[in-house]
C-alpha positions as a printed NumPy array, in Angstrom:
array([[ 76.386,  -2.356,  56.357],
       [ 72.929,  -0.946,  56.892],
       [ 70.034,  -1.393,  54.496],
       [ 67.413,   1.318,  54.183],
       [ 63.766,   0.311,  54.158],
       [ 63.534,   1.585,  50.598],
       [ 66.445,  -0.624,  49.492],
       [ 64.948,  -3.66 ,  51.222],
       [ 61.65 ,  -3.061,  49.482],
       [ 63.341,  -2.648,  46.072],
       [ 65.426,  -5.805,  46.504],
       [ 62.366,  -7.825,  47.38 ],
       [ 60.396,  -6.394,  44.46 ],
       [ 63.063,  -6.29 ,  41.731],
       [ 65.11 ,  -9.359,  42.603],
       [ 62.445, -11.519,  44.257],
       [ 64.602, -12.292,  47.303],
       [ 62.885, -13.119,  50.612],
       [ 63.361, -10.743,  53.537],
       [ 65.521, -13.19 ,  55.533],
       [ 67.959, -13.692,  52.636],
       [ 68.572,  -9.999,  51.896],
       [ 71.542,  -9.542,  54.253],
       [ 73.352, -12.585,  52.856],
       [ 72.711, -11.509,  49.266],
       [ 73.99 ,  -7.979,  49.902],
       [ 77.177,  -9.284,  51.522],
       [ 77.742, -11.556,  48.528],
       [ 77.067,  -8.705,  46.121],
       [ 79.457,  -6.391,  47.944],
       [ 82.32 ,  -8.901,  47.954],
       [ 81.827, -10.269,  44.422],
       [ 80.468,  -7.126,  42.775],
       [ 82.445,  -4.84 ,  40.506],
       [ 83.053,  -1.293,  41.763],
       [ 81.696,   1.264,  39.371],
       [ 84.986,   3.141,  39.142],
       [ 86.158,   0.31 ,  36.843],
       [ 83.512,   1.078,  34.218],
       [ 83.578,   3.588,  31.38 ],
       [ 81.298,   4.739,  28.598],
       [ 77.593,   3.987,  28.616],
       [ 77.555,   2.17 ,  31.964],
       [ 79.271,   5.1  ,  33.67 ],
       [ 76.867,   7.512,  31.955],
       [ 73.871,   5.476,  33.168],
       [ 75.187,   5.555,  36.736],
       [ 75.93 ,   9.293,  36.58 ],
       [ 72.371,  10.025,  35.45 ],
       [ 70.915,   8.05 ,  38.36 ],
       [ 73.275,   9.432,  40.993],
       [ 72.68 ,  13.041,  39.914],
       [ 68.918,  12.519,  39.921],
       [ 68.964,  11.136,  43.485],
       [ 72.006,  13.012,  44.867],
       [ 73.472,   9.854,  46.364],
       [ 75.998,   7.154,  45.735],
       [ 79.582,   7.525,  46.859],
       [ 80.174,   3.753,  47.064],
       [ 78.364,   2.037,  44.232],
       [ 78.886,  -1.383,  42.683],
       [ 77.342,  -3.696,  40.128],
       [ 76.439,  -7.358,  40.638],
       [ 74.339,  -9.721,  38.498],
       [ 73.09 ,  -6.952,  36.198],
       [ 71.947,  -4.82 ,  39.118],
       [ 73.363,  -1.534,  40.301],
       [ 73.642,  -1.13 ,  44.087],
       [ 73.753,   2.51 ,  45.163],
       [ 75.272,   3.157,  48.575],
       [ 75.915,   6.34 ,  50.521],
       [ 78.701,   5.853,  53.067],
       [ 77.745,   2.492,  54.62 ],
       [ 74.003,   2.538,  53.895],
       [ 72.456,   0.797,  50.9  ],
       [ 70.051,   3.326,  49.392],
       [ 68.493,   1.493,  46.448],
       [ 68.972,  -1.131,  43.745],
       [ 68.404,  -0.624,  40.015],
       [ 68.311,  -3.127,  37.203],
       [ 70.855,  -2.289,  34.532],
       [ 69.06 ,  -1.671,  31.213],
       [ 69.043,  -4.57 ,  28.746],
       [ 71.324,  -2.801,  26.254],
       [ 74.031,  -2.495,  28.937],
       [ 73.719,  -5.896,  30.631],
       [ 76.481,  -7.621,  28.709],
       [ 78.909,  -4.811,  29.554],
       [ 78.474,  -4.896,  33.334]])
């Protein structure tokens, strides 16, 4: 999997992970994360709003209250799931 510069920057800023640990964290998130096609309701609506706004995200998953948006095999960006949805993800 490739990581865009934007995604690397967002992971470092939003999750506080050092640059050298990003690849390991993303692999862990991809294997342990929940694919978004398993969600319904508000979580799905939140994802749809983001994906439409950015026109990306055909392989997206959630891990540790963060939403990882991928296009094909490239990680595009990472969003924090809003507080009112965090227990549902």
